[in-house]
N, C-alpha and C positions, 0 to 999 in steps of 0.2 A: 172028253174031253173034261169032266168035274173031275174022275180021275188025277189029270195035268193041273187043274186047277188047286186039288187040294193037298197034292206032294207041293207047290210053290209055295201055299199058304204053311205047310208044316214047315219049309226050309227058310220063309220069310222069319215066322216065329222063333225058329233057332238063333238067329240072322240079330232080331229085334229085339234080344234081353236086352236087360238095363237095369238100373234100380224101381224103376215106376213106370206104370204105363195110365193115359190120359185118353179116357173115349166120353165122346158125348154125341149129342146130333148131329154136329155140323164145326168148321172152323170157317173163318173168314180168310181169304188168300189176298192181304193188302197190295201185294203186288199188281195182282188181274185185277181185282174188284170183285170176284167171285167166291160162291162157298164150296167146301168139299167136304162132301157128305159121310157121317161116318169113320169118322177118323178115328182110329187108334197111334196115339205118339207116345213113339217111346222114351225115353230121359236115360241117359246113362251115369254112371255115378259120378262124372264130372260135373253133371247138372246141367249135359248138353242134348239136345234131342237128334237120337241115335238113326232113329227112322220113323215111316209113317205109311201104316197099312189101314186096309180097309179093314173094321173093325169086325164087318160080318165074316171074315175067312178067316182071319190070324187068330192064333192062339198063344200065348203065354204062362209060363212056368209061375208053380206058387209061391216062386223066391220073387216076382214081382212084385210093387204095392200098386192097385189097380185103385186108381181113382175114375172114379164112375160121375159121369155128370151129365147123365141121361137127362134129356129135356132143356139141354143149354145149347147157347153158341157162345165160340169159342172167340175171342179176339187175343190179337199178340199180345203181351206185357205192354202197358199204356207208360210211357214216356212224358214227364213233362219237364221242359227245356227252360222251366226260370223258375225256381223254390226260391226262400228264406227259411231255413229250418230253425229257429232260434226264437223264443219269446212265446208272445201269445195275441191273440187278436186282438181281447178286450185290454191289452194293455200299451195303451199308444197315447201318445204325446206327453205332457206334463204327468201324467198318472205313473209313468214310468219310472220317476222318480221317485214313487215308494217301495219300488221290488230291490233288492240287493240285485249287484252287480254279475253273480251266476245265476240267478233265474234264469236268464236268457238261454243261458248255454241249457240247463239242467233239462229247461223245456224241448232242447231238441229229440229229447229220446219217444216222448209219446208224438209228436208231430210226426217222426218220422215213423212212426207204429200208424198211422193214421193216414200218413201218404201210401203205404203198403197195403192198408186195409183197402183204401181206395180204389187200391187197382194200377198206381202207378209204382212199378216195380220198378222205373231208374229213372232219376233225378237229376236235374243240373242244379246244385245249388251255386249262385249268383252273387255272392256274397253274403258273410258269417262272419261278427267279429269272434276274437279268443281263437281262431281256426275250430270250431266250433264243429264245421261238416269233415274237417277232415279226422276229427275227434271222434264223431259219428261213422265216419267210411269205415275206420279202425274196427268199432266195436259191433257191429254188423257182421263185419267183415267176419270176426273173430267170434263170431256167435253167441256174444255176449247178448244182447239184444237184439227184437227185429227189424228189419229196417228196408227201402229199398236199396239198389243201387248207386251208390251217390255216386255224383262225379262233381270236384269242391274246386270252387274259385277261391275262397278264403275273404281275403279285402277285395273290394273293387279298388279303382286304380281310380284316382280322378283328382282335381287344383284345389288348391287349398283355396278355402272357401265355397267351394262346389257341392252337387251333391251329393259327393262321397263322401263330405269330410263333416265334423261334429262343428254344427254353428251356432253361436249366441250369441246377443250383444253385449254379454256381459263378461268384460274380461277378464276380471279374477275366475272365472269355470271355462276358460277359454280352454281349447283342448284341440291337438289335430290325430285328426284318423290316423292308424297306422297306413292306409294306402295310399295317400298323401305323396304326391311327385309331380314336382313341377318343372319341367324343359326333358327334350328329348334324355339327354344323360341321366336324368333322374325315372325318369321311366324306366330306361332299361335296365338300371339295378334292382328296379322295384320287383320287378317281373321277374331277374332272377331269384331276387330275393323269396318271393313269392312258390316260385317254382321247388325251389329249395325246402322251403314249408311244408310243401305237400300240394299243392296246388295243381290240378290236371285240367285247368282251363283259366284264362285270363280274361277278366270283364273291366271293362273303362267305361267311365261316366263320362260321355262327350259332353252332355248340356246339363242343364237343370231339371228340376223334378215335381213331385205333386207334393211330396211326403218331407220335403228339406227346409226349412227355415233359409229364407231369403235368399231364394235363388229362382228364377224363371225357369221355367221346363222349355221355353221356346229356344231360350238363351244359349249358343256355343260354350264353352266351358274350356275343351281343351282346343290346342290347335291341331290341323293336321302334323302337322312335323309331328309330335307328342305320338296320336294317334297311330300315325304311323310305323315308328320305332317301336311301339306293345303289339301291332299287328307281325312285325319284322322280328322280332326278339320271340315272342309266342310263338311260331310256324317255326324256328329255328331249331326251336327247342322241344318242338314238336307237341307243341299244344296248340286246340283251339281257341279263337278268342271271341267276344261276344262286347256288344257294347250300346249303355242304357242309350238313347237316341232318343228323346222325344222329336223336335225341332228340325224344323229342314234342313238346318244347314248342315246342324251338327248331323245329321241323317247322313248326307252326302258328301261330306267330309271324313265318315266312318264306311263310307262303302266305300271311298276311292283309296284310301288307307287301306284296305283290304280286310276288316275285321270282318270276319264269315257270318255271324248273327247279329242284328237290328233290334234289339229289346224296345219295347213300347211301340215305336215306329212312328207314333203318337201322327203328325205334321205332316204326311206323305203328301207330295205332288206328283203330277206324271211324270215330271223328268227326273227323280226320286226313284219310281219304281220304275220307269225303266234303267236306268244306274242299276240297283238292284240285281233284272233279269238278265240284266248286260255281262253281268259281274259275277253271278252266280250267288246272291247273295241270300240269305234266309233272313224272311222276319216273323220277327215273333213277336203276337200282340197278347194281352193282357186283356180281353174286353168284357170280361164277364167281371171284373174287378169294379169297373164304376160300381152297377150293382150294388155292390154287399158294402161301399165305402158309403156311400149316400146314403142310405139306408140303415146302418147301423156305425159310423164310424164317428159323430156328434155322442154316441152313448159309450162307445169304446175310449174317446177322452182324442181323438182325432181336431184338432186347431181349425177354426174355421178359413181361417187363412189358405187352410190346404183343403176342405172341402171346397172351397171357389175356386181352387187352380184345377179341383176334380171334375166339375160341371164342368168346366170350359174344355180340359182335357179327353175327356173321355169321349165326348159329344163328339169333338173334330177327329178320334182315334176310330172312334166307326165308322163314320165315312171315310177317312183311310183305306180302314180296312178293307170296306164294300167295294173302293176302287180299285184297290192289290189285288181282290179276287177277278176280279171284271177282268184286269189285265194281265190277269197268268203268273201274278207274282208266285213266288214258290217261299211256303210257310211254315212253320213248324210250331206246335202246341208249348205255349208258355204261359200260365196263369199268372204268377206274382204271389201264388200261395204263401201266406205268411203274413200279408196284409190282413186275409181273411182265412179260416180255420184247414186246416191240411187239410182235411174229408173233403173239402166243397169240390174242389177241382174238376171234377168229373164236370159241375155248369156248366163249365165255357162250351163243352163243343153243343149244347143248344142255341150258343151265341152267337158260334162261329157260323152257325147255318141259319139264323136266324137273318145276319147281316151280309148273306151271299154264295155259301158254301155248301156243296151237297154232304149229307153224313157222311156218304164216305171219301169224301175230301179232308173232313173232318180228321176223322179218326185216321187217314193216312198222315195226315198232320203230326196225330203222337206215338203213329210205329215205321213206319217206314222213314217219312220225310226226316223226322226225330232221327232215327241213326243214320240216315246219312248225312244229316250234320253234323255229327258229333266223330264222325268217320268209324261206327261202332256197327257195320253194315255188317259183320261176322259174327256179331254178339249179340242181338237185339232189335226189337223193328220188325219182326215175322215171325209166322208159326212156319221154319224150315228146318233139315236135317245141318247140322251142326251150329246152330245155335240156340242159347238157352232157351231150355223148357219155360219160358215165362209167356203167362195167358190168363186172361180172368174170361170169366164166364156173366153170360146173362140168358135170361128166360127171355126169346123175344129173336128178335131182327134188328139189331141196331144199323143196318142201313137205313131202314125206313124209320125207326122209332131211336132215334140218339141220345133222347134223355135215360134211354135203359143205363146209360153208362152211367151215370149219375149215382146208382149204389147197384155195383154190380153182385153178383151173387157168389159168389168164388174167385179167390185168387190164387194161384200157383207160380212158386218163384222155384225156378230152377227143379224142377219135378217134383217140388213138394207143397200139399195143400195145406197152403198158410190160416194156421188157425186165428178165428176172429175173437173175442172175447165177448164182442156186443155186434148185434146183427146190425146189416149197412143201413145207411142214414134214410128214413122216408122219402122218396122221391114226390 
């Protein structure tokens, strides 16, 4: 029997060649919720997992780079479905007027690195000026600098005077945001234009928001016809869609229109939750955001009118989150990072558990579920043959203590250990 096992190990070793092999104490199979002990995860030259073997029996040659993560638990590379890559969290409100226009673009480079170092190896950028998320994606893919796999929305589509417009009460300073589109015909044209210029997902602003001037987060701002046009046109072009939607009416209109993910989803009622379940719509709820905004927002320049909205919206959103978990809604992990520092996105895991999820459910929201919502199940979201060799390592059991993901011990992207200039932040 031993001879047979030895021959099998040698045969597997020759088949499981690649540029690298990652070993650890165990990895989390997010599809089953179970751990696989003593893995040897082989990653090929294309950055994808070519084989998974038992590290106690398999052998590999000297030409295979060994990433030894002994004493660690591996989790699939984390996915944040709602980030903003530009700017700086300490430059908010009127303070932004002190900084040159290109500052917000330039800050995208260190922000991308911080996201990667925090274990978020795939991110969905839901709104960025000057097509900076496309530029960052291109720079990362070129190897010019380090960052996550970026799925870019470029400009968010919204109504004149709405959350995604540039709002001021001073006519001489009035400007219209690039994503503004009024009426179904303008929405159709804008979707096509954004796709042409690099968008991989289409975001619409269905309601008012917390950080915009002169908008009510609960009020619907795009009509059902406009939302349906955005969804239909994007889907025809092979793109997924996301809707910024705090208010109940805007949420329901977005679900009926066929939008794929509802961002924030603050004012849910039971009908909206049932609609989302029946339609297969994902909820992306940034429930840690409130803690940072209320603690640091005023110091960073956030105006009192926005803080007042956050106090109301944040409280209601957390109640909506708890109820949606109770009723079995489908959730993905979305933080709205950019409102707060890029390296702190992992703090949301604990908040999700506090408001009703199990640690495994929270992890699945940032891995398996997010990959499904992206339509990228062949690429990311699990440690499995054929997917990218993206994984993060922690010391301990994140299904027992999800706060371990707030400061991951190591990050592997495409089978390569990511060098980090500074240690992970203390929990």
